[in-house]
C-alpha positions in Angstrom: 12.6 19.6 9.8 10.0 16.9 9.5 6.9 17.9 7.6 3.8 17.2 9.7 1.3 15.8 7.2 -1.8 14.3 8.8 -3.5 11.1 7.7 -6.8 12.9 7.4 -5.2 15.3 4.9 -3.8 12.4 2.9 -7.2 10.6 3.0 -9.0 13.6 1.8 -6.5 14.4 -1.0 -8.2 13.7 -4.3 -6.4 10.8 -6.0 -6.1 8.8 -9.2 -4.8 5.2 -9.0 -3.1 4.1 -12.2 -1.3 0.9 -11.2 -3.7 -1.6 -9.5 -4.1 -5.3 -10.3 -7.6 -6.2 -9.4 -6.6 -9.8 -8.7 -4.1 -8.3 -6.2 -6.9 -6.7 -4.2 -8.2 -10.2 -3.2 -8.2 -9.9 0.6 -7.9 -13.3 2.5 -11.4 -12.9 4.0 -13.0 -12.6 0.5 -10.7 -15.3 -0.9 -12.0 -17.7 1.7 -15.6 -16.6 1.2 -15.5 -17.1 -2.6 -13.6 -20.4 -2.2 -16.4 -21.7 0.1 -19.1 -20.5 -2.4 -17.3 -22.2 -5.3 -16.2 -25.3 -3.2 -12.5 -24.6 -4.0 -10.1 -26.1 -1.5 -7.3 -23.9 -0.2 -4.0 -25.2 1.3 -4.3 -22.6 4.1 -6.5 -23.4 7.0 -7.2 -19.8 8.1 -7.0 -16.1 7.2 -4.1 -15.8 9.7 -2.2 -18.6 8.1 -2.7 -17.1 4.7 -1.5 -13.7 5.8 1.7 -15.2 7.3 2.5 -16.6 3.8 2.7 -13.0 2.5 6.5 -12.8 3.2 8.1 -12.6 -0.2 11.7 -12.8 -1.2 11.2 -11.5 -4.8 8.6 -11.0 -7.5 8.3 -14.7 -8.3 7.6 -15.8 -4.7 4.7 -13.3 -4.7 3.4 -14.5 -8.1 3.3 -18.1 -6.9 0.8 -17.3 -4.2 -1.0 -14.6 -6.3 -1.9 -17.2 -8.9 -3.0 -19.7 -6.3 -5.3 -17.1 -4.8 -6.8 -16.2 -8.1 -8.0 -19.8 -8.7 -11.0 -19.2 -6.5 -12.4 -16.8 -9.1 -14.6 -18.7 -11.5 -17.9 -16.8 -12.2 -19.0 -13.3 -13.2 -20.2 -12.7 -9.7 -16.8 -13.5 -8.3 -15.2 -10.8 -10.4 -18.0 -8.4 -9.6 -17.5 -8.9 -5.9 -13.8 -8.6 -6.2 -14.0 -5.3 -8.0 -16.7 -3.8 -5.8 -14.7 -4.5 -2.7 -11.8 -2.6 -4.2 -14.0 0.3 -5.4 -15.6 0.7 -2.0 -12.3 0.8 -0.2 -10.6 3.1 -2.8 -13.5 5.6 -2.7 -13.2 5.8 1.1 -9.5 6.6 0.6 -10.2 9.5 -1.7 -9.7 7.8 -5.0 -11.7 9.7 -7.7 -10.5 7.7 -10.7 -8.9 4.2 -11.0 -7.4 2.5 -14.0 -7.5 -1.2 -13.3 -5.3 -4.0 -14.6 -6.8 -7.5 -15.0 -5.0 -10.7 -16.2 -7.5 -12.7 -18.3 -4.9 -15.4 -19.0 -4.7 -16.2 -15.3 -8.3 -17.2 -15.6 -8.8 -18.4 -19.1 -5.9 -20.8 -18.7 -8.0 -22.4 -16.0 -11.1 -22.7 -18.2 -12.8 -19.6 -17.0 -14.7 -17.8 -19.8 -13.2 -14.4 -20.9 -16.8 -13.1 -20.9 -17.2 -13.9 -17.2 -14.1 -11.9 -16.3 -14.8 -8.8 -18.2 -18.6 -8.6 -17.7 -18.2 -9.0 -13.9 -15.6 -6.2 -13.8 -17.6 -3.9 -16.1 -20.8 -4.4 -14.1 -18.8 -3.4 -11.0 -17.4 -0.3 -12.7 -20.9 0.9 -13.5 -22.3 0.2 -10.1 -19.3 1.8 -8.4 -19.6 5.0 -10.3 -23.2 5.3 -9.2 -22.6 4.3 -5.6 -19.3 5.8 -4.8 -18.8 8.5 -7.5 -15.5 6.8 -8.6 -14.8 6.6 -12.4 -12.6 3.8 -13.8 -11.0 2.3 -16.9 -10.0 -1.3 -17.6 -6.5 -2.3 -18.9 -6.0 -5.8 -20.1 -2.6 -7.1 -19.2 -0.7 -9.9 -21.0 1.3 -12.3 -18.9 4.9 -11.9 -20.1 6.1 -15.4 -18.9 3.7 -16.9 -21.4 4.4 -17.0 -25.2 3.5 -14.0 -27.4 1.2 -16.3 -29.3 -0.8 -16.8 -26.2 -1.1 -13.0 -25.8 -2.3 -12.8 -29.4 -5.0 -15.4 -28.7 -6.1 -13.4 -25.6 -6.3 -10.2 -27.7 -8.5 -12.2 -30.2 -10.8 -13.0 -27.3 -10.8 -9.4 -26.1 -11.5 -7.5 -29.2 -15.3 -8.2 -29.3 -15.3 -6.4 -25.9 -13.1 -3.6 -27.1 -15.7 -1.0 -26.0 -15.1 -2.0 -22.4 -11.3 -1.6 -22.6 -9.1 1.4 -22.6 -5.6 -0.1 -22.9 -3.4 -3.2 -22.9 -0.5 -3.8 -20.6 2.3 -6.2 -19.8 2.9 -7.7 -16.4 4.1 -10.9 -14.5 7.7 -12.0 -14.2 9.9 -9.3 -15.7 13.4 -10.7 -15.6 14.1 -12.7 -18.8 11.0 -11.6 -20.5 11.8 -8.4 -22.5 9.0 -6.2 -23.7 10.1 -6.5 -27.4 8.8 -10.1 -27.3 5.3 -8.7 -27.5 5.8 -6.1 -30.2 3.3 -7.5 -32.7 0.6 -8.0 -30.1 0.9 -4.4 -29.0 1.0 -3.1 -32.6 -2.3 -4.9 -33.2 -3.9 -3.6 -30.0 -2.9 -0.1 -30.9 -4.2 -0.5 -34.4 -7.5 -1.5 -32.8 -7.6 1.9 -31.0 -6.3 0.7 -27.6 -3.7 2.6 -25.6 -0.6 0.8 -24.2 1.3 0.6 -20.9 3.9 -1.9 -19.7 5.7 -3.0 -16.5 9.3 -2.2 -17.0 12.3 -1.2 -14.9 11.2 -2.7 -11.7 13.4 -5.8 -11.4 14.4 -5.6 -15.0 17.0 -3.2 -16.4 16.5 0.3 -17.9 16.8 -1.4 -21.3 13.3 -2.8 -20.8 12.0 0.7 -20.3 13.6 1.7 -23.7 12.0 -1.4 -25.3 8.5 -0.6 -23.8 8.8 2.9 -25.3 10.3 2.1 -28.7 9.0 -1.4 -29.4 5.6 -1.3 -27.7 4.7 2.3 -28.0 3.5 2.7 -24.5 2.1 6.0 -23.0 3.1 5.1 -19.5 5.7 3.0 -17.7 4.5 0.9 -14.8 7.1 1.0 -12.0 10.1 2.3 -13.9 12.2 2.9 -10.7 15.4 1.6 -12.3 15.1 4.3 -15.0 17.2 6.6 -12.9 20.2 4.4 -13.6 20.3 5.7 -17.2 20.7 9.4 -17.6 19.7 9.3 -21.3 16.6 7.4 -20.4 15.7 10.0 -17.7 16.1 12.7 -20.3 13.9 10.9 -22.7 11.2 10.3 -20.1 11.2 14.0 -19.0 11.3 15.2 -22.6 8.3 13.1 -23.7 6.5 13.6 -20.4 6.1 9.9 -19.9 4.4 9.1 -16.5 5.8 6.4 -14.2 3.3 4.5 -12.0 5.4 3.9 -8.9 4.3 1.5 -6.1 6.5 2.1 -3.0 5.2 -0.5 -0.6 5.3 -3.1 -3.4 8.9 -2.2 -4.2 9.9 -2.8 -0.6 7.8 -6.0 -0.1 9.5 -7.5 -3.2 13.0 -6.3 -2.1 13.5 -3.9 -5.0 14.4 -1.5 -2.2 15.6 -2.7 1.2 13.7 0.0 3.1 11.2 2.7 2.2 13.7 5.3 3.4 15.9 4.2 0.5 13.2 4.5 -2.1 14.1 6.8 -5.0 10.6 8.5 -5.4 11.8 11.9 -4.3 14.8 11.6 -6.6 12.4 10.9 -9.4 10.5 14.0 -8.6 13.7 16.1 -8.3 14.8 14.8 -11.8 11.5 16.1 -13.2 10.0 12.6 -13.8 6.3 12.4 -13.8 6.0 10.0 -10.9 2.7 8.9 -9.3 2.0 6.7 -6.3 -0.1 3.6 -6.5 -0.7 0.3 -4.6 0.0 -2.5 -7.2 -1.3 -5.6 -5.3 -2.5 -4.0 -2.0 -3.9 -7.1 -0.4 -0.4 -8.8 -0.6 1.8 -5.8 -0.2 0.5 -4.2 3.0 -1.6 -1.3 1.9 -3.8 0.5 -0.6 -3.0 3.9 -2.0 -3.6 5.8 1.2 -1.2 3.5 3.1 1.3 4.0 0.3 1.1 7.7 0.7 1.1 7.7 4.5 4.2 5.4 4.8 6.1 7.0 1.9 5.5 10.5 3.2 6.9 9.5 6.6 9.9 7.6 5.2 10.9 10.3 2.7 9.5 13.4 4.5 7.6 14.4 1.5 6.2 18.0 1.6 2.6 19.0 1.0 3.6 20.4 -2.4 5.3 17.1 -3.4 2.2 15.1 -2.4 0.0 17.4 -4.4 2.4 17.1 -7.4 2.1 13.3 -7.2 -1.7 13.5 -7.5 -1.6 16.2 -10.2 0.8 13.9 -12.1 -1.7 11.1 -11.7 -4.7 13.0 -13.0 -2.7 14.3 -16.0 -1.4 10.8 -16.7 -4.9 9.2 -16.7 -6.5 8.0 -19.9 -9.2 10.7 -19.7 -10.3 13.5 -21.9 -8.8 17.0 -21.3 -12.1 18.1 -19.8 -12.2 15.2 -17.4 -8.6 15.8 -16.3 -9.3 19.5 -15.8 -12.3 18.7 -13.6 -10.2 16.4 -11.4 -7.3 18.8 -11.2 -9.8 21.5 -10.1 -11.1 19.2 -7.3 -7.5 18.8 -6.2 -6.9 22.6 -6.3 -10.1 23.3 -4.3 -9.1 20.7 -1.7 -5.7 22.2 -1.3 -7.1 25.7 -0.9 -9.4 24.6 1.9 -7.0 22.3 3.7 
């Protein structure tokens, strides 16, 4: 029997988003507007032509266009506008808390000041909380296709702004770039009081998840869908209550799964894994967190209880105080009682 879950229920469901690249929320319309403001030429002639380019064969084909789009971002105001556009959309989709990845190396490599990036994002965080009642944290991600020395230099730049950061992460091209390459950088970040997460087990093997846990000391695994291939790893993730920030539409768009009906999210829940649903790079992958929940629910016939568990997992996995988590879980429980 199909479970009839309405879009209005899913929209109203209180949510936390824990896997969101702010550069990946750059909608074509905003990209063109900022490009015009900054006098940056684009090789695409229209929004429609740009959207047609969003047909990816793998992670790298996406990254190529992702980095090209990011080149329009130059000034603090650009990063502010980018983040505010996301917060407004997320709040309208029921997101109460978001933990946002940003890739400073994507910008500093182009000569953009680190300060411009982080102050623009931090200003948007403050304004979004006041305007939309959405709380947020910033997670600085290192680009794994660049050398570990470059990551260490980025951490040097970031530490004066440590008060604006919650954690460090690891993203970009996974295959051929094992997490252990960044062990020293993550050790230093953790010594400075920052939490840690890492992309692992998306295109890369389960071994990368082990490395993220044992070499980098992460508190969460981003993606982690290939973890189910290793029974010992599944047991470890369950035992240690390690959250997995899964991004279903992204996984299909990048051909990790051929079809959403073949996604292993339900299997992850059945195995006792602390899975959550997130949007990754929503402008490029066909949907924000609401669209991810709507499409995944339809494809996998998720029940109301399973959907509620996904959001309960997300609130519990967030880098928040016990009191803050309790408040958000209470909001979830109250919504479920009245809907």
